[in-house]
N, C-alpha and C positions, 0 to 999 in steps of 0.2 A: 700274533700274539710272540713268537720266537724271530721277528725280524730284527737284524742287527741294528736298525735305526732306534729301537726301543730300550737300549742298554746304553751305559754311560761311556764303558770302554770301546764300544763298536759303532759310536756315533760320532764322527769327526766334530761335528758342531758343538755337542754337548761337551766332548772332552777338550776342545779349545775353550770355551766359556768357563768350564770349571777350572781348568788351570789359570786362566786370565783372571778370574775374581775370586781364587782361593777357595773355591767351593761354597761361596755365599750364595751363588744360585741354587744349590741343592738345599741349603738351609732354608731359603724362601720358598722353594718347592715343598719341603716338608710342612711349612706352616700352612701352605696353600692346601695340601692334601688332608691335614687335619681340620681345617675350616669347612672344607666340602664333605669332608666325612661327617662332621658334626651336624651340618645342614641336612645332609641325605638322611640321616637316622632320624633325626628331628622332623623331617618331612616339611622342611623350608625350601623356597626357591633357590637357584643358584645366586652367587653374588653378582650383584649388579642389576637383578631384576627389580629391585626396590626404585629405580630410577625411571621404570616403565610400567606405570600402574594404570589399567583400565578406567577410564572416567577421570583420570588426572592428567597423564602426559598421552596416554593411547586412547582410542575410542572415544574422542571428543567432538565429533561432529554433532551439532545440536539437534535434539529430537526428542521423543517421548515414546515410551511405551505405551500402546493403544489397545493391546488385548494380551491375556495371559491365561493359559491352561497349564495343567501339570507337566506337559511336555515342553511347551516353548512359550516365549514371549516374542510378541511382534512390534517392533519399533517403527515408527514414522519419523522421517527426517525433515526437519523445517525447511521451507523454500529459502533460497538464498538470492532468487531472481524476481523482478516484477512480473514475468510471464513463466509459465511452466508448460512442458509437453502434456498434451491430454491423456496419453496413455501411463498408468503408474507402471513402476518397477518393482519386482519382488526378488529378493535375493536368497537363495535358499543354500547355507553352508552345509558341510558334511556335520555329522553329528559325533565325529571323532576329534573335532578340534572347535576351540571358541572363535566365534564369529569375527572377531575384530582383527584377523589377518587382513580383512578387506576395508578396516577402518583403523589403520595404524597411526603413525604421526600425521599431521595435516598434510604435509608436503607429498606423501605417499599414499594416502587415503583414497581407494577407489570410490568410496561412498562421497567424501567430501567433494571429489572431481566430477562425480556425476550430478550431485545436487547442485553444484557450480554451475554447470552447463543447463540447468532448468529441468532436470528429471524429479519426479516425485518418487522418492526412494523408500522402500519398506524392506527391512531385514529380520529374518528370523533368528532368534537366539534360543539355541536348546537347552534345556534343564541338564545339569551335569548328574545322571543317574546315581542311584544308591541300591541297596539290596531289595528295597521296596518294589523298585522298577524293573526286576529281573524277567517279567513277563511281557514287556513291551518289545513288539516285533515290527517288522516291516509294515504290516496294515496299520500300526499305531502310529508311525512316522507319516504315513500317506493320510490316515483319517484326521487325527488331531493336530498333526503338523501342517502338511502342505496345503490340504483340502480346507482347513479352517481358516488357515492365513490367507488363502485366495478368496474365500467368502468374505473375509472381513476387508480386505483391500477392495473387492469389486462393490461391497456396500458403501464404503467411506469413498469411492470414486463414481458414486451414481451409477454403477452398473458397467462402467467402462471396461473394456478387455485389457488384460495384464501382460506386460513384457515379462517373461521369467528368466532368472539366472541361476544355474545350480554350479557350486563349485565341488570338484571331487566327488565323494559318493553323495554330496547333495545333488550334484548332476545326474547321478545314477537314479536318485529318488525321484527327481524331476522328470526324468524320461519315463519312468514307471508310471508316475501320476498322470503325465500327459497321454499315454497310451490309454490308460483307464478312462480318462475325460473323453477321449476320441471315440472310444467304443460306447459311451453314454451319449454322444452326439452334443456333448457340452461346448460351448464357443468361449469358455473363460480365458483361454491362453490365446494372445495375439503372435507371440514370438517364443523362441527358446534360444538361451544361449548356455552352453556347456563349458566350463572352464577346466581344463585337466580333468576331464571326467570320462570313465569309461562305460561303454554299454556292452562289449564285448572282453572276455577275459581269458581268452584262450592262452595268451602269452602275458600273463598281468605282471610284468616286472620282476623284479628280484624278490618281491615278496613271495614268489613261488618257492623260495628256498625254505620257508617256513611251513607251507601250507602242504599237507597231505593227510591221509586218513588218519595215521596215527597221531599226528600232531593235532589235528581235530578232536580226536577222542580225549587226548591230554587237556586241551583247552576246554572242552566241554566238562569234563570232571572238576577243574579248577574253577569254572564260572558257576557250576551248580552249588558248589561248597559257599561261594562269596556272593553270587547273584548278579556279579558283573566282572568286566575284564579291568582291572585296576589301571590307573593312568601310568604307573611305572612301568608296569608290564608291557603296555602298548608302546610307551616311548622306547623301552629297551630294544623292541623288535625294529623300529625304525632306524635307531641309530646302529644297529648291527648291519643295514643294508649300506651303510656308508661308514663301516668301521674305521678305515683308515683316517678319514677327514673327522669324524664326530666322536671318536673314541681315542685311537693310538696317537695321532698328531697332537691332539689337545693334551694327552697326558704328557708326551715329551715336551710339549711347550710349557705348560703349568708346572710340572713336577721335577722335570731335569734342568730346563732352561730357566726355570724360575720367572716365567713371564705370564703375566694375567693378560689374556685377551680381553678388550672392550667390547661389553654386549652392545647390540644395536637392538632395535625394535622388534625386527623380526626374529632375532635368537630369543629376546625375552618372551615374545608370544610363543615361540615352540617350547620353551619350558613350562608352559600355564597349560598343562595337559589335562585331559578329560577322561572320564571312565566310558564304558559301553555296557548297556543291558546284556544279559546272558542270551535273551531269544534272540534279538536282532543281530548281536553279532554271529551266532551260530547259524543263523538263516542265511546270512549274508555270505559266509564263508563257504558254507556247502552248496546253496543254491545257485548264486550268482558266481563267486570265485571259482569253486571247484568245479561245477557241474555246467556253468555257463548257460543256466537255464533263460534268461533273459534274451540274449542274442538269438538263441536257438528257438524262441518261441515257446518255450515250456513253462516259463514262469506264469504263475495265476494269482490272482487277487479275486476273492468272492468265488471261486471256483472255475473263473473264466480265464483263459491263457491269453496272455499279452503279445502282441507283435508290435515291434518298434515301426513296421511299414504304415500302421494306422494314423501315425502322427503326421498331419498334413499342414503344419504351420512352418513359417521360415525358421531356419536354424542358423545359428552362429556358433562354431565350434572351434575352440582354442586349445592348442596343444603345446607343449614347451620339450624344446629339443633334447634336453638331457635329464627328462623326467624319468625317476627310477621306480615311481609308484604307478603312473598311468603313461606306459610307453607311447610316443606320439603316434607310430603305425598303428597301434590298436586303437587309438581314438579316431584316428583317421577313417577306420574300417566302416564307421556309421554310415559313410557314403554307400555302402553296400544294401543297406536295407531302408534308407529314408525315402519318403514319397513326396517331398518337397523341396524347394530351393534350399540349398545348404552352401554357407560361406565356410570355408575351412581357413583357419589362419594357425601357423606355426612361429613361434617366437622363441628367442634365444632364451636361456636360462633353465632352471629346475622346475620341480613340481610348485614350490612356493615362491622363490624369486622372480621366476619367469612371469608369474601371474601379477606380483606386485612390483611391476616396473612402469613406474609413472614417467610422464613426458619430462624429458632433461635427464633422465636416466642414462650414464654414460655406457656406451658398447652395446646398446641394445639393438636389435635388428628383427625382422619378421618377413615371413612370405604368407601371401594370402591368394585365394582363389574362390570365386563363385561358381558353384556347380549347379547349374539349373536343372530342375526337377528331370526333364526328358534327357539329359545329356548321357553320353556313353561314360562308363567307369574307366577311371585311370588309376593304375596301381601306385601306391605311395612312393616307391624308388622314382619311377619316371616322373611323378610330379614334381618332386623334390628337384631334380636334375633341370626340368623345363620352367621352374618358377623363379623369377627374380627376387633377390633378397632387397628388401627395403630398411635404409636405418631408421632408428628410432622406436619409440613406444608403440604399442598395438592399440592402446586406449583410445586416442582419436579416432581411429579407423572404426572400431567397434561402436563408439559413440555416433558416429555418421550413420553407421547402418541402423542403429535404433532410432534414430531421428527422423530417418527417410520418410517422406509423406506424411509426417505428423504435424497435425495443427498445433498452434500454441494457444493457451488459454489463461486469464488472470490468475495469479497466484493467490492463495488465501492461507490464513493461519491454520494448524494443525486443528482440525474439528474436535470437539469434547468428546471424552472416552465414555463408552458404554459400562465400564467397570471403575468406580471412584477409586482414588488413593495410587494409581499405578505411577511408577517413578518415571523420571527422565533418563534419556539414554545416558549410560549404556544398559540400563536395566539392572536388575539383581540377579538373573541367572548367570550372566556372564563372570560375576564374583565369586560364584560357588567353587570351593576348592574341594 
């Protein structure tokens, strides 16, 4: 806040611009400040987001909502190839963001990429909760969310096993569900992919700056009154993690230099925030984040403790090098407790940009290693030093892993819905504000 960069007289670039433009930059900055303030107090999105609307410019991969309950919509995407892989793919996004980060513009849509390679893709889109949803907890997201989605996908795929993908907290939810299914001896899941997802929270990134017992007590009081954590409160916490880039440098650029940055699709998605129900937010922060119950084997569903070592299906784990939410060394630690073959891939970029790194994206690279089930553990630092960096996007390597030893079958149109009147993709829940 008190950095010399943030003031006209002590920032050489701002001072030079002000003298060169006769302070017109400050006049433009004042206009931008007033416009942004009016939008903020009116609850409107930032300038430029009108060019990136879900269902218009973003999230336009063809598909249809095939199931809906009060918690989620399930979308099936239309095939783009004459043949498809036999095992369907279910993607589980986190409940703290809208799913279409994985279906941005057509050129950088992971969904579009997968469908174009012949995968039958299903996507969960979470409802944006309000005060009536205050009592939705982790068990609700397991039961009404992932388990119901799995059941619908298997039924529509004639009982075929499902390849599953979880992004961020959606990956944590997927891991919890996979353990529960393993303990029930269900064979619904063929494989697990975790994208920037933690199962160990002992060093859970810079979010630790905001999480201690006193902060949780404050958040509990706040959420008890309103029934949820507001999207602006959540977005503010993530902005503070990168305050130089996301707050102060932007203010200097907008309001002192008078320069509006041009929003891209990822920035527009980031401004489209969601809320979080009281109960699941409190449970997650206390049981997973603060107490690390899942990794320690103390987390339970229906009174039964869950152990990650009970999962015995192949896993593909993706981490990003500059992730400030899910640090890659913590993501890597799943190696310590996994009981099947695990492929670990570390890609360049951060929590969001590193995942949405399509083929052809410049200056991208990754490191990848298969850890067989019975191989000795390698610590992350030694692994990093001895693993060669490869140029390019990680998407094709992951797709090859998904497609290994899969048969192809003729593609068919999306089957009729069990529930009449459901909309085409992107559905209705993603449009909730």
